[in-house]
C-alpha positions as CSV (number, residue, x, y, z in Angstrom):
1,X,47.7,-17.4,-20.6
2,X,48.4,-15.1,-18.1
3,X,51.6,-15.4,-16.1
4,X,49.8,-16.0,-12.5
5,X,47.8,-18.8,-11.3
6,X,44.0,-18.5,-11.6
7,X,42.7,-18.4,-8.1
8,X,38.9,-17.4,-6.8
9,X,40.2,-14.3,-5.8
10,X,41.2,-13.6,-9.5
11,X,39.3,-15.5,-11.7
12,X,36.4,-12.9,-12.4
13,X,37.2,-11.7,-15.8
14,X,36.6,-7.9,-17.5
15,X,36.7,-7.2,-20.9
16,X,37.8,-3.7,-21.2
17,X,36.2,-2.6,-24.4
18,X,32.8,-3.6,-22.9
19,X,33.2,-2.9,-19.4
20,X,35.2,0.0,-18.7
21,X,34.3,1.7,-22.7
22,X,31.5,0.5,-24.5
23,X,28.7,0.7,-21.1
24,X,30.1,3.7,-19.7
25,X,30.1,5.4,-23.1
26,X,26.5,4.0,-23.9
27,X,25.4,5.2,-20.7
28,X,26.6,8.6,-20.7
29,X,25.2,9.2,-24.6
30,X,21.9,8.1,-23.1
31,X,22.0,10.8,-20.3
32,X,23.5,13.4,-22.9
33,X,20.4,12.6,-25.1
34,X,18.0,13.1,-22.3
35,X,19.1,16.4,-21.5
36,X,19.1,17.4,-25.4
37,X,15.4,16.0,-25.1
38,X,14.1,17.8,-22.0
39,X,16.5,20.9,-23.1
40,X,15.1,21.0,-26.8
41,X,11.5,18.9,-26.5
42,X,11.5,18.2,-30.1
43,X,9.6,14.6,-31.3
44,X,13.8,14.2,-33.0
45,X,15.5,14.4,-29.9
46,X,13.1,11.7,-28.0
47,X,13.5,9.5,-31.1
48,X,17.0,9.9,-30.5
49,X,16.5,9.0,-26.3
50,X,14.8,5.7,-27.3
51,X,17.4,4.7,-29.8
52,X,20.5,5.7,-27.7
53,X,18.4,3.6,-24.9
54,X,18.3,0.7,-27.9
55,X,21.7,0.3,-28.8
56,X,22.5,0.0,-24.9
57,X,20.2,-3.0,-24.4
58,X,21.4,-4.1,-27.9
59,X,25.1,-4.3,-26.4
60,X,23.8,-6.0,-23.3
61,X,22.0,-8.6,-25.0
62,X,24.8,-9.4,-27.2
63,X,27.0,-10.0,-24.3
64,X,23.9,-12.2,-22.2
65,X,23.4,-14.4,-25.1
66,X,27.2,-15.4,-25.4
67,X,27.0,-15.5,-21.4
68,X,24.2,-18.2,-21.9
69,X,25.8,-20.2,-25.1
70,X,29.0,-20.3,-22.6
71,X,27.2,-21.4,-19.6
72,X,25.7,-24.3,-21.9
73,X,28.7,-25.5,-23.5
74,X,30.1,-25.4,-19.3
75,X,27.1,-27.3,-18.5
76,X,27.9,-30.0,-20.9
77,X,31.2,-30.1,-20.4
78,X,31.1,-30.6,-16.5
79,X,28.3,-33.8,-17.2
80,X,31.0,-35.6,-19.3
81,X,33.8,-34.6,-17.0
82,X,31.4,-35.7,-14.1
83,X,30.5,-38.7,-16.2
84,X,34.3,-39.8,-16.4
85,X,35.2,-38.6,-12.7
86,X,32.8,-39.6,-10.4
87,X,32.1,-43.3,-8.7
88,X,28.9,-45.3,-10.3
89,X,26.7,-43.9,-6.8
90,X,27.6,-40.5,-7.4
91,X,26.9,-40.4,-11.6
92,X,23.5,-41.3,-10.9
93,X,22.5,-38.3,-9.1
94,X,24.4,-36.0,-11.6
95,X,21.0,-34.4,-12.8
96,X,20.3,-33.2,-9.5
97,X,23.1,-30.6,-10.1
98,X,21.8,-27.1,-11.2
99,X,23.7,-25.6,-13.7
100,X,25.0,-22.8,-11.4
101,X,26.8,-26.0,-9.4
102,X,28.4,-27.3,-12.7
103,X,29.5,-23.9,-13.7
104,X,31.6,-23.5,-10.2
105,X,32.8,-27.0,-10.1
106,X,34.3,-26.0,-13.5
107,X,37.0,-24.8,-11.7
108,X,37.8,-27.6,-9.3
109,X,40.6,-30.1,-9.9
110,X,39.6,-33.9,-11.0
111,X,40.8,-35.6,-7.8
112,X,38.8,-33.0,-6.2
113,X,35.4,-33.7,-8.2
114,X,33.8,-36.6,-6.3
115,X,34.4,-34.8,-2.8
116,X,33.1,-31.6,-4.1
117,X,30.1,-33.0,-5.2
118,X,29.4,-35.0,-2.5
119,X,29.3,-31.8,-0.4
120,X,26.9,-29.8,-2.9
121,X,24.7,-32.8,-3.6
122,X,24.2,-33.2,0.6
123,X,23.7,-29.5,0.9
124,X,27.1,-28.4,2.4
125,X,27.8,-26.2,-0.3
126,X,25.0,-24.2,-1.5
127,X,26.0,-21.0,-4.0
128,X,28.5,-21.1,-6.5
129,X,30.8,-18.7,-4.3
130,X,30.2,-21.3,-2.0
131,X,31.6,-24.0,-4.4
132,X,34.4,-21.7,-5.4
133,X,35.8,-21.1,-2.4
134,X,35.8,-24.3,-1.1
135,X,38.1,-25.9,-3.7
136,X,41.4,-26.7,-2.6
137,X,42.9,-27.6,-6.2
138,X,42.0,-24.6,-8.5
139,X,41.9,-25.7,-12.0
140,X,42.0,-22.2,-14.4
141,X,39.6,-21.6,-16.7
142,X,41.1,-18.9,-19.3
143,X,38.9,-19.1,-21.5
144,X,36.0,-17.6,-20.7
145,X,33.5,-14.8,-22.7
């Protein structure tokens, strides 16, 4: 766990190998392969462009799939937590919460959860950023993909 507390301002997570090394290298590789294919038009060079694009797509999909699995797990965790923390009248409405709302609620402390859930279900809070900004007692999540 990092030394500083997690907040709305610092909760975004970047993976250096993915965001700052892998994606830039593969993107530059596509540009290089396109330039080579234009300068030296041969079918092998066109094939290199196709392979370079496929590799970038594969890297993107690997990240997207892991984020999808993470979101499904968060959705399940939050539904279980809501069952435990919400009063009876709100428990009956858990299924009305969208996945993006549940994902945003994971940063909300248990004692604040009923108030935040009411605000979401009443339409006071809409998007995930609105929900996260409204959280008063931030609950850190350092285990994100």
